[in-house]
N, C-alpha and C positions, 0 to 999 in steps of 0.2 A: 517588545514594543511598549510605548508608554506615552504619556502626555508630555508635550514640549514645555509647558509653562513653568514647570518646576525648575528648569535650568535656564530660563530665559535671561537671567541676570548675569550669566557667565560673560566675562569680559573678553574682548577680542584678543587680548594679550595672552589668554590661556590657550589659544588655538595653536597647535603645533603642526608644522608642515613636515612630513616625512621626507628625508633626503632621497634624491632619485638614484644615487649611485648604488649599484649592486641590488637594485630593487627586485623583488619577487613578482610584484604586480605593478602595472602601469595604468594610470588614468587614461581611458580611451576618449580623448577629447573629440567632440563632433559625432560620436556614434549614437548618442541619444538626443531626441528632440527636447527642447526646453518645455517643461510642464509647470514648474513653479508652484506646486501645491504644498499643502501641509500633509505630506505623505507619511503614513504610519507603517505600512506593510506592503509587501508585494509577493506575487506568486508566479511561478513559471509553468508553462505547458505549451505544447505545440497545438494551438487551438485551430489553426488552419490546415493541419495535417500535411505539411509540406516538408517535414523532416528537420525543422529547426525550432529553436525555443523562442516563444513569445512571452510577454510579461503583462500582468495586470496589477494596478496600483490602487491601494485604498487611500483616500484623501479625506481630510476634514477633522476627524476625532471630536473632542469636546470643545474645540475652539470656534469652529464654524462649519457650515454645511457646504460640501464641495462635490464636484463630479469625480467619480472614480475614472481612471484612464487606462486604456489598453495600448501597448506598444507592440507592433508587429515587426518581427525580424525580416529584413529585406532579402535574405537568401531564399532559396527554394522557389515557391510559386511566384514570388515578387520579382525574381530575376535580377536582384541586386546583389550587394555584397553581404555575406554572412557577418553577423555581429553589428550591423548598422540597423537602427530601428526607426520606424515612422509611427506617429501618433494617429491611430485610426479609430479614436473614440467615437466620433460622430457617426461613422458608418456601421459600428458594431455593437455599441452598448446602449441600453436604455438611458434616456436623458433624465437624470435624477441628481438632486443635491441632497447628500446625506452626511451625517457625522460618521464617516467611515473609519473604522479602526482596523479591519481585517478583511481580506478576500481569500477564498479557498476554492481551488479547482477540484472538482470531483465528478465522476461519471455516476450521477445518482440514479439514473434510469437505465443503466447498462446498455445504452445504445451505441457505445463506442466513441462518443465525443465528450468534451469537457464542459460540464455545467459549472455554475458559480454560486457560492453562498457568500453574502456580504454581511459582516458584523458591524452594527451601527449603535451609537449611543443616543439616548434621549436627554442628554445633558442640556441641549438648547431647545429642542422641540420634541414633542411626543413622536417617537418613531421606533422601529424595531428592525430585526434582521430580514433580509430579502433573498429571494430565489430568482436567479437569472438562468434560463434554460437555452442551450444552444439549439435553435430550431432549424439550422441550416446544415449542421454537421461539419462546418468549416469556420466556426467562430463568429456567428452573428446571434445576438442574445435578445431574448424576450423576457420581460418581467412576468413571472407566474406566481408571485407571492400569494395571491388571493386563493390559489387552489392547492399549493404544495403543503401548506400547514393543514393538519386535519385535527378537528376536535378541540381547538384552543378555547379555554374557558368553559368547556362543557364538562359534565360528570366524568370523572377519571383524570381530568387535567388539574395540575396544581396551580394553574394560572387563574387569578380572579377574573371573572367576566368583564369587569370594568376596565381591565388592562388590554383587552383585545381591540385591535384597530380595525376600522371599517374596511380598509383595503387589504386586510390580511396582516399577519405578524402580531406582535404584542409589545407593549411598552417595556423597554429594558435598557440596560447599560452594558452592552456587550463589547468587550475589547478583543476577544479571540474565540474562535470555534475550531473544532477539529473533527475530522471524519475517521471512522474505522468500523470494521465489522465486529461490533462488540458482542453480538449474540450468536455469531457463527453460522448465520443463515445465507451467507454469500453476497449480501449487499452492504452498502456503506451507510452506517448510522451516524448520528450527529451529537456530539457534546457541545452544548451551547452555554458558554460561561458568562458570568456577570460580575462586574466589579462594583456595581451599585452606584447610586448618585453620589457625585463628588468622591468617588473611590471609597465609599463607606463600608463596603463588604458585608451588607446585610441581605442581599438579594441572592437566591440560590442559583447555582449552576443547574442546568436541566439536561436530560438525556432524551433524545427523540429517535425512535426506531423507524427505519425505512421499510416500506411494504414490498420492496423489490422493484416497484415501478416509479420510485422517486417521490412518494408521498409520505409525510412524516407525522407520526403520532407520538405524543409524550409517553415515555415509559415511567409509570407511577404506580407500582403495585400496591402502595398504601392507599390510593384513592384520595389522599388528603389534598384539600384545596386551601391555599393561603387566603387570609382575610384581606391582604393588600399586597404590596410589593415585597415585603420582608418576611424572612422566616425567623421564628423565635426559638430560643432554647426550650427543649421539651417537645417541639413539633416533630412529627415523623420525618425521617430522612429522605422521603420521596423515593429516589432511585437507589439510595444507599441504606444498608442495614443499620438499624438502630435509630436513636432519636438525635435531633440536632443539638449540638453542644459546641459553642464557639471555642476555638483553640484547644479542643480536646486532644489528649495524647493517649486516650484509651484505644487499644487495638483489638478488642475482643468481639467487635460487632455490636456492642451495646450503645455506642455513641459515634457520631460522625460530625464533621464540619464541612458542609457543602456551600458555604456562603462567604468565603474569604474573597478579597478583592483581586480576583484573577485577571492578569493581563496576558496570560498564556496558559494553554492546556495542551498536553501531549499524550498520545496513546502509543504504548509500546508493550510488547510481551517482555516483562522484566524478569519473571521467574521461570521462563522456559516451559510453561504448561500449555502453550498454543492458544491463549486468549489474550485480549488487549487490556492491560492495566492502565491506570490514569495517573499521570503526574500533573498536579493542579497547582498552578502558580498563585502567588499572592503579592500584591504591591506593598502592603503594610504588615501583614501577618506572616506567620510561618507558612511556607509552601507545604503542600500536602500530597500524600500518596494514597491511592485507592487501589486495592487489589480486586481484580475480576475473579469471581469464584464460579464462573460458568462451567468449566470443565469438571472441577471437583464436585459440583452440585448436580452433575448429570444433565447439563444443558439448561438449568434454571438460572437465569441472569440475576445477579445481585453483586453489588460492590461492598467491600469493607474498607473503612478508613483505617489504614495501618501506619499512619504517619509516625506514631510514637515508637513503633518497633522497627520501621524500615530505615529511618534516617538517624545518624548519630546525633547525640545530644548537642554537640557544638556546631551543628550545620547552620543554625540560624541565630543571629545576634542582633536583629533589627536591621532596618534599612530598606531600601527600595528594591525589592526582588522582582525585577522586570520580566525576566524570562529564564527558561531552562531548556536543556536539550539533552539527548542521549545518543550514544554511539559506542561501538565496541572499540575502545581505545587501545586494547592490548591483544586483539585478535584471538580471544579465547572463547568466543561464541556467546558471550552475554553482553548486555548493553550497559555501559557505564554512564555516569551522570555528570553533567556540567550545569552549574548554577550561576546566573548573573547576579552579582551582589549577594552571594552566599559565601561567607557571613558578612554582615555589615555592608561595606561598599566594595568589597573585593570579589573577584571571581574564584570559584573553587571547583575542583573535579573530585569525584568519588569513585572508588572501585565497586563494581557490582559483586556482591558476595551472596546473592540469593540462592535459594534452593527451591525445589518444588513445594516445600512446606511453608516458605516465608520469603518475602521480599526484604532484602537488607543491603545497605551500602556502608562502606567503611573507608578508612585511609584517606581522609580529606586532605587535599593539597591546594593551597591558595596559589594563584597565578601572579607573577611579578607584574608590576606597573598597572595593575587593574584598579578599577575604582574611578575612572574618568567619566562618571555618569553614564556607564555602559548600559546598553539596552538589549542586545541580542547577539547570539553566537551561532555559527554554523561550522560543520565539519567538512573537510575535503583533504585529499592527499595531494597537496599542491606541488610537492617535490618528487613524487613518484617513487618513494622508498617503501611503500607497502603498509604504512600506518596512517591514521587519520589525524591531520593537523587541525588547527582551530583558528577561525577568523572572528573577531569581535567588533561589533558596530558601536562606536562611541558618539554620544551626543556632544560632549565637550572634548576637544582635542582630536587626535587622529585615530582612525581605526587601527586595530593591531592584529598582528599575525603571530601565532604560537606554533612552534615546531614540536611535534611529538617525538620524544627521544626513545620510545620503545624500540628495542632492537631484537625482538624474539626471545626475550628472557621469560621469567616466570610470570604467570598471570598477576595482574595488579601492580607490576613494576613500571608502568608507564609514568612519564613526567613530561612537562611542557616548558620550553624555553622561548622567551620572546625573541622574535627575529626582527632585527633593526638594522637598517631601515626596511620598511615593508613595501614602499611604493604607494601607500595610501595617502590621500590628501585630507585636509581637515574639512569638516562639514557639520551637518546636523543629522547624523545617521541614526535611524531608529530600527533598521532592519537590514539584514544581509540575505541574499539568495545566491545559491551556488548552482552553476550549470556551464556546460561547454557551449557558450553562445556563438562562438565563431567557428566551431567545428574543426578545431585544430588538434583535438585529442587530449586537451587538458581542461581543468575546471577554472572558470572565471567567476568573478564576484560582482553583483549589482547591489547597490544600496538604495533604500528609500530614504529621502531627505526631507526633514520637516522644515518649518519656518520659511515657507515659500521658496525653498531651494529646489534645484533641479536634481533628478536622480543621477547617480554616478555609476559608471561601468568601469571595472578594473580588469584588465586582461592579464592572464598569467604569462609572463615573459620568460620564465624559465624553460617553457616548452618541454617538460620532462616526458610527455606522452604517457597515456594511461595503459599500462600493460598488466594490471592487476585483475585477476579473475574474481568474480563474486565469491564471497565466503558464505556458503550455505551451512549455517552454523548448526542448526538443529532441524531434524525432520521427524515428523510424527510416524510412529509405528502402528500400522493397522493390524488388528488381531485377525486370526483365521476365522472364517465364518461360512455360513451356508449361503449359497448364491441366492440373490433376491433382485427384484426389479429396480430398486432405488440405487442412487449413487452414494458413494462413501466419500466423505471429505477428508483429504489429507492436507496437512499444513506444514510450513517450514518458515524459519526465520533466515533472512538474507541481508547481507551488507556488502557494499561495494566501495569504490574509491571516492564517491561523492557523499553528500549528506543523504540521509535515509530517503528523502523524497525523490532524489534522482534515481534511486534503485527501483522505485515503483514502475518506471518505464522500461526496465529490462525485459527482454523477450524471455519469459520464464515458462518452462514446460516440465512435464513429468513423463519420463520414458518408462513404459510398462511392458514386460514380457510375461507370457504365460507358457509354461513348459518350454522356455527358451525361445519362443517365437514373439517377435516384437509387434505390438499393436501400434496404430497411429499415435503419435505423441499427444498428450493431453495438455491443452493450454491452461496455464495457471493465471490467477488474477491476484492483484494486491488486495489485502485486507486493510492496507495502510499501516502506519507505524512500521515495524520491522517484519511484518507477518504477511505471508502469501498463502493461498489455498488453491487446491485443484480438486475436481470431482472425478474419483476413480470409479469406473463401472462396478456396480454391485453384483453383476451377473457372471463374473469370471469364475471359471472352474479350472483347477490345476494348481501348479506351483507358480505363484505370482511374485515377481520381483519388480521393484520400482525404484527409480533414482531421479532426483531433481537436476535440472540444467537451467542456468540463468546466464544469458548473454547480454552484455551491456552495449551501449551505443557505440563503443569503440571496438567491438568485435571480440572482447575477452569473454570466455565461457567458463563458469565454475560448475563443477559436478559434485553432487553429494555422494556419500556412501550409500550402498544398496540396502534397501529394506525388503523383507519378504513376508509373505503369509500364504496360507493355503485356502483356496475356495473349493467347497464341496457341494454336492447336490445328490439327494437320494433317489430322485426320479429317473426314468429312462428317457432322457431328453434327446439323446443322440445315439443311433444304432447303425452300425456298419452293415452293408449288404453287398452282394456281388463279389467280383474278383478283380484284382489288379493285374497289370502287366508290367514286366520288368523293363528297365532301360539299361544303359551302360553301367549305371552305378546302383543297381538294385531296384526294387519296387518301391515307389514313394507311398506315403501314408496320408490319410486325411483324418482330422479330428476337430471336434468342436471345442473352442477355447472359452465358450460362454454358454449360458442357458438362454434360449430364445423366449423372453417374456414380451408381451405386447408393449409397444412403446419404447423398446430398448434397441440397442445395436447388437447384432449377433456377429461373432467373430469365428471364422472357420479357417483352418490352416492346412496347406499342403506341406508336408515335411519330408525329410530324407532325400532332398535334391542336392546336387552339387551347387555350391555358391555361385551365383551369377547365371544359373540356368534360367532360360525363359520358361515361365510356367503359366498355366491357364487354370482358372477356377470358375466353375459354372454352378449356378443355383437355378433349379427348374421346379416345375410343379408336378412332375411324374417320374416314376422309376420304371425301368424296363423289367418285364416279367422274367426275362432271362438275359444275362449279359450278351451284348453284341460283340462277337470276337472278330477283330480285323487282323488276321495273321500278319505278323511282321510289323504291325503298328501298335495296337493297343486293344484293350477291352473297354466297351462303353456300357455304363450301368444306368444312365439317366436318359429321360426323354421328355416329351411335352414341350411347353413354352419356357423360354429362358426368362427367369425373373430378375437375375442380376449376374454380373460377371466381373472378374478381376484378371488382368493380364499384366505380368511384370516379371522382374528378375528375382530369383530366390536370394534372400539375404545371406549374410555370413554364416548364419546358423542353418542354412538350407531350407528356410521357410518362405512361403508366400502366403500372406494373410489377406483374406477377403473380409471386409466389414460391411454388413448388410443391415439396413434399417428394417425393423419389424414393425408393421403398422400398429398404431395404438388400438385400433379396433379389431385386430386379428383374433379370431375365436380360439380358445384353448382346444388343443387336439388337432388343429390344422397342421399339416405336414408340408415340408419342402425337402428337396433332395439336392445334394451337392456331390460334385466329383472334380478331381483335379488331374491335370495332365502336365507332363514335362517334356520339353524338346531335348533330344539327346545330343546335340552338339556334334555328333559323329554319325557315321552310317546314314548320311542323307537326312539328318534332322528327323529321324523317326520318333514317334511319341511313346512315352511310357504313361501309365495311368494308375490311379489309386482305386481302391474299392469305392463304392458309393457310400454316402452318409445320409441317413434319414434323420431330419431335424423335426422335433415336435414342439409346437407352441405350447407353453405351459400356462 
C-alpha cells in the first residue's frame, strides 16, 4: 500500500488494458457497489458468520479524511447471490472520517467474532489508530478506542504524554499494522508501524501486547520514553535489542533500526523455531528483518535486527519499497520472500535458506515487466497445479499475474513467468485481497482502488477447483514430561492454496491418542502469519501421539506426520479394584489416560472391545464393598450416585473414552469410581464388564 500522489502525474496513455481473450480472471462488473473512495487497503472476513466472505475498506490516507466502508456478501444470510456485495457501512460501522491507510480483522478478545483495528495517519489532523469491537457477534461495530489502549504516555510507555489524544490513541503516522501471537501466550498482539510525517521515517514502530481480553499495553522493556515523536540514534531500541541506529547492518543485537518509513509489516515464522519474526517494510530506506528470539531465550520476548545477515547485499538498490509478502513458493516447508520494488523499481523473489540458527534469504530473481509503480502482491494457486502463483497490484498500468513454474524439483528452483493476458483491467490499485468470494471452489481477487475509483472484483474464470490439501510444514515436538495440571502449547506452520490469511480460517485440529485411545480432537487457533497453536492437556499419562489436521473451506484436509512423547506420574492416581466379566471377545479393561487435577479434564478409557461395539462408561461416587455378580451378564463394582457417563461405539482401536471435568475446587484426596461395560452383539446382547477404577484427585 502507498500514497497515490507520487504517481498522480501518470498520463492516461500509460494505462494498459489487458486483452480479454484467454483471460484467467474476468472483471465482475456490477458485483460491487460504487464507493468512489481514496482506498488504500482492504481485508476479508466473514463478519456476519453466514459462510461467505465480506470486505472492509480503508479510505483516505494522507490526502483527506474519509469514512471506511464495509461491503457485505449477499449470499448466505442475505439470501442473494454469492459474490455480489452491498454497502452496509451506515448500519455496521462507527461514523468517522479518518486518514485511513489500513484495516485489519482480528479476534482480539477471543469471543469468536472479528474485531477491527484501523491504521490512520496524522498528516492532515492529529489522529491515531482506532479499535472497533464487534458487539453483536455478527458484524456491528462500536468504537472502543478510549479503553482498549492501556497506559499510553504513562511510565513504561515510549510515547510522550503530549502525543496522547483525549479520546484514546496517540498521534502517529501509521500506514500498516499486523497482528500475531509474538509472545506465545495464545492471544493476538499488535505491531504498530509508523512511516513518520511526510514519510520521513524517524518515528518508531511499536509493539503492543494483548492481555488476553483485548486490551493492549506497550511492550517496552527498556522503559525509555521519547522526548517527542522521533527516535534518535543512540536511544534504546524500545522493543528491539540494542540501540537505535538508522540504516544499521549490524546483526549482533548491538544496534537496530525500528524507525524506517514502513508502509507494510508482516509477521511470519521464517526460521522454523515456532515464533513470529518481523519483516519490516520501508518506503525510502532498506526494508528490514527482525528475528524473534522468544524460543531460544526460554520465553523471554526480544527481537534482534538481523537485516545485515538475513538479506543478500543486492536486495535493495533504492526506490519505493511499498510492500513485501512471504509464501512457500517451492513447497519445501519454509516461507520464501517477495518484495515490491526490490531492488529499485522491480519486483524480486528470494529463496528462504534459513536454519534454526539464522534467518537468511538467497537466489534473488527479478520478475519480468515489473516496475509499473507496483504497490502490493498476494499469492494464490489460480490454476490448481499445486504451487503458489502471484498477483501484483499496479497503480500505473494493469495489474499482473505471474505463474509459478515450480514442478516438484529441488528446493529453491521455483521461478515465475508473467501470464498475458491476465483479464485484469487498468485502474489505480493499491492492494489486492484473495478469497473465494463466489463459493465456486477457486480463489478470486479484489483490489482497493485509489483516486476516487471504485473497488474491483476479478473472478477466476479458469475454474480449476481447489483440490490441494494444506501443507502442514513443521510441527513442534513436545518433550516427555511428568503430568501436571497446566496445558502444553504445541505449534505448527501451515500453508494452503490461498494467501496465508485465507489459511487462518481453516478448520485446524490436533488429534491426540494415549496408549492408542483417541481423545476428543483439540481445536487449534491461528497465531497469524503462518503459525497455529493448540493446547495439549498437560495431565496425560502413557504413550501420547499427536498429529495436526487442517481442513480448508473447500473440504481438503492435510495431515501432519505423527509426533510422540511419554507422560508419567509417580503418585497412585488410579487404582483398579474388583473383578471383570468376559464377553465374546474377552474381558475388557479400564484405565486412566490422565491424572485428575482440580480444574482439568480427566480421561478414562474402556479398552479391549471389538471395534463398533456399543460400550458404557460410568463415573460414580462410591464403590461396592464386594463385586455384585450377575451370572451370565456381568460383574458390577461401583455404586452410589452417577456423576457422569459416556455411551457410544468403541473406535477402531477398541476404545471408548470418557472425558469428565474435574471441578476447580475439588479437594485433593477426593475419590471417584469408574467402570465400563460392553454389549456383546451376540447371545442376546449380554454385557461384559471391566474391573472398577478408583480415581484420586491430586
